[in-house]
N, C-alpha and C positions, 0 to 999 in steps of 0.2 A: 287560656284567656283568649277571648274573641277580639280580633283586631277592630278598632273603632271604625275603620273605613268600610268594613264589609256591609254594614247596614246602609251606608250611603250608596255603595255600588248596587244595592238591590232596591233603591228608591224607585217609586213610581214616576218621579220627576226626571226626565232625561237630562235637564240642566244639572241636576244634583249628581246624576250618574257620571256625567262628563267631568264635573268638577272633582269628583272622587277619584276618577282615573288620573287626573292631573296631579292631585295630591299624592297618590300612590307613587308616582314617578319620583317624587322628592322625599318620600318617607324612608328613613334609614332601615326599616324592616319591610320594605316594599316587596322583597323576594317572597315573603310569606303570603302575599296577595296574588302570586302568579296564577294560581288556579282560577281565582275569581276574575282576574283581568282577562284570562284566556276565555272564560265564559262570556265576558262582555264583548268579545270579538263577534259574537252572534247577536248583538243588540240590534233592534230594528231601526235605530237612529244612527245614521252614518257618522255624525259628529262624535257619538259615543264610541263607535268602533275605532275611529281614528285616534281618539284620545287613549283608548285601551292599548292600541298598537304602539303609540308613542311611549306610554308608560312601560310596557314590556321591553321595548328596545332600550330605554333608559336604565331600567333595572338590570337587564342583561349586561350592559356595558359597565355598570358601576358596582353591582352586588354579586353577580354570579349567574350560573346557568339557569335558564327557564325552559330548557329544551323539552323536558318531560311534559310540562303543562301544554306547550305548543304542539307536541306530538299527539297528545290525546285530543286536542281540539282539531288537529288536521285530519284525524281519523274518526271524528265524532259523527253524530247523526244530522247536524244542521249545516246546510250548504253555506249559509252566511258565515258561520264560525269557521268552516273549513277554509273558505276564501280568506278570512281575516288572519288565520294562522299562517297560511301560505304567504300572504303579503308581508306579515311581520317577520317570518323566517327569512324572506328574501331581502329584508332590510338589514339583516344581521350577517348574512353569508350569501355568496353567489347562488342563484337558484339552481337546484339540482333535480335529479330524477324523482326524488320523493315528493316533490311539489307538483309533478305533472298532472296527476289525477284532479287535484283541486283547481289547477290553472285551466285545464281543458274544460272542466265543469263551469268555471266562471265565464268562459267565452259565451255561454248562453244566458248570462245574467240579464235580468230586466233593467239593470242599472248600467247605463252607457259608460260611466266612469270606471266601473269594475271591469267591464268587457275590455276596454282599452288598456287598463293597467295589466290585466291578465295577458293580453296579447304582447305587450312590451316585455313582460317577464318571460314569456315563452321565447321571444327573440333572444333575450339575454341568455336564457338557458341553452338555446340552440347554438350559440356561439361557443359554448363550452362542452356540449354533449351531443354527439352525432346522432343519437336516436330521436332527437326532437324534429329534425327536418323531415324524415319519413312520416312521423306522426302528423305534422302539419299538412303534408301533402295528402295523406289519407283523409284528414278532416276536410280539407278544401275540396277534394274530389267527391267524397261520399258521406260527409257529415249529415246526419238525419235532419238536423235543425238548420235551416238556411242562415240563421244568424251566426251559427258556428262556422258554416262554410265561408261566410263573408269575413268574419274576423280572422279566420285562418288564412284567407287570401291576403289580407292586409299584412299579417305577420310574415308571410312568405316574401312579400315585396321588400321587407326590411332585412330578412335573414338571408335570402338566396337569390338576389337579382341577377347573379351571374351563372345560375345553374340551368341547364337546358330543361331539366324536369320541372322546374318552376315555371318556365315559359309554357310548357305543355299544359300544366295545371291552369294557368291563367287563360289560355285559349279555350280550354274546356269550360272554365268558369264564365267566360264571356258568352257562352251558349246555355248557361244554366236556366232552369225554369223560373227562378226567382229574380225579379228585376234588380233588387238591391245587390245580389251577388254579381250579376252581370255588370252593373255599374262599378262595383269594387274591382272586378277583374280588369275592366277597361282602364280604370285609373291606375292600377298597379303596373300595367304594361309600360307606362311611361318611365318606370325605374329600371327596366330590364337592361342588362349589360350584354352587348353582342347578341341581340335577339335573332331568332331564325327569321327567314323571309316571310313565313306564314303570319308573323305578328303584324307587320306593316300591312300585309294583304288583308288581314281581318279588319284592322282599323280603318283602312280605306273603304272596305265594304260597309262597315258600320256607319261611317261618315255619310255614305250615300243612302243607305237603305234601312238603318235601324228605325223601328217605329217609335222608339223612346227619344224624345228631344234631348234629355240630359245625357243619354249615352252618345248621341251624335256629337254633342259638345265635348264630352270627355275624350272621344276618339280623336277629334281635331287637336285637342291639347296634347294628347299622348303622342300623336304624330309629330307635333312641333318639338316636344321635348326629346324624343328619340332622334329626330333629324338634327337637332342642335348639338347634341352630345356625340352622336355617332352617325354622321351624314351618310355613310355607306349602308346603313341599316334600313333606309327607306328608299323607295324607287326614285329615280331622277325626276319624274314628273309629279312628285307629291305636291309641290307648290301649286301646280296647275289644277290638281284635283281639289285642293283646299280652296283655291280662288273660285273655282266653279261652284263648290258647295256654298261658299259665302254669297256668291252672286244670286243664286236661286233661293237662298234661305229667306223665309218670312219671320224667322225667330231672331230677334235682335241679339239674344244671348249667344246664339250660334255664330252670328256675324262677328261678334266681339271675340269669341273663341278662335275663329278662323284668323282674324287679324293678329291675335297674339301668337298663334302657331306660325304664321308667315314671318313674323318678326323673329321668332326663335330659329326658324329655318335659315333666314338670312344671316343670323349670328353664327350659325354653324358653318355656313359656306365661307364666311370671312375668316373663321379660325382654322378651317381645314388646310 
């Protein structure tokens, strides 16, 4: 017998597909719809994908395993479905190595929400599995797609702010040929714990010389954050360099960034 919700899951109306996913979550025989719901993880409409994921999670928690349906989706031909399966599995169990290919692939997604969710899951996986850190370092250093390099840089900021190799990668990223990667690396430097002297030296140089106004502002803010949390990690004359940059700046946003950085430096001095 065909389940009555199957026709609704295949409807041309995305609102009907979404409603069918929600109905499947509450259906006593919903486990029979696991394959169809796993197929819906590749739907072109994000709301349907989320509803399908919600339904699969609810069914797994109340009716039994849907792992086989998700495994097939995870290794299927459609990138959207692979991501949806990885996202759903990560809602059911801590993210592990089997999700890594789909998560790395999702870092290059055209959907910003997907990219950030994949980066967060890679960070979560990295806290449990040692192979994730070298994977992210490799992507940040040499990922073919600059979007992937940028997202890997943000993930490293969260996963390994205390690791010297992360600082090295951020310094390399700050010289990347892609502007957005450079900005991401400059931003991420603010989170480093016990950074080498080369980090503050680079930020001071960027504050003075970088041709990109946003990068100069980010360098100022990063200097302020590092100096506030770790006063010994920036040169003693950092405040003078910041004040000089603010005095000669024609960019009001840079002036504000410098003012904020100077406030943070003073806070660091008081707490030292």
